[in-house]
Steps between C-alpha positions, in 0.01 A plus 500: 500500500645833394477814707290731288285804529317456173202714583331436166480124554399539863220746421390280209483206741297705747250597230476141379438386858229762554331392176522136612346584837214682327432189293505282812273749679242450225487132595437594863257788451326379187273688264516846662877514460489358147262786418704764681816397316321506164509129419154523351147404587534153346787411733323654798181306431688176451667557839161577657359174366791294628657431162870419549626670181555853642681364804714259298601780264574734791712227662694434178565869430587573863743211513661605171543852640672360811737305276577826316570669833730216608702522178532877536619463860741229394655721233519784752700274732238500774435126483698203364565473130213328321542274196532658155480839666588743216299307242188465711520869587514577127184293460332677792585839348362388164174379655448821698578713193277294274212509750549875536480582131279221363191580705303625196537152352401334829195714575258313269577174683409654837201725424396532864817678605466874527702745294642638824618148587678464166670839520613465862606135480684557172678803644599300806630218280707746297634656821596164651654384173700822472626469857609142435670606175691787661602278790607212279702735283697604810591145600505322163879458487500347849228248409613360164 
């Protein structure tokens, strides 16, 4: 583990963790939180009727976000080095960037999500992806 003060990766990890916790909170608090966070009426109603789909998706996305946070912390030297670190971080950056800019193409597949949801979540994805990119750029030579 390297001694690092890579603020970009650490802040990116914090944002990823907050996003993960919001997804997990939807599982706990159900339909009202799905609605509040803009997930759409379809997801909220499915949660109200006990359908597992919204909760399974929230669990998958939340877990993926925690993995992103772990890889960012690993590259920052806060936790042990994880396998394939620079390459997985490149993939994480690509996914965040793609999610951030491709929302117009995704919107038709999720018609219940509000426009506010798409704008905020896409902006957050671009922010997290940018933080990871800036942080990875600082430590790239130490990781490869």
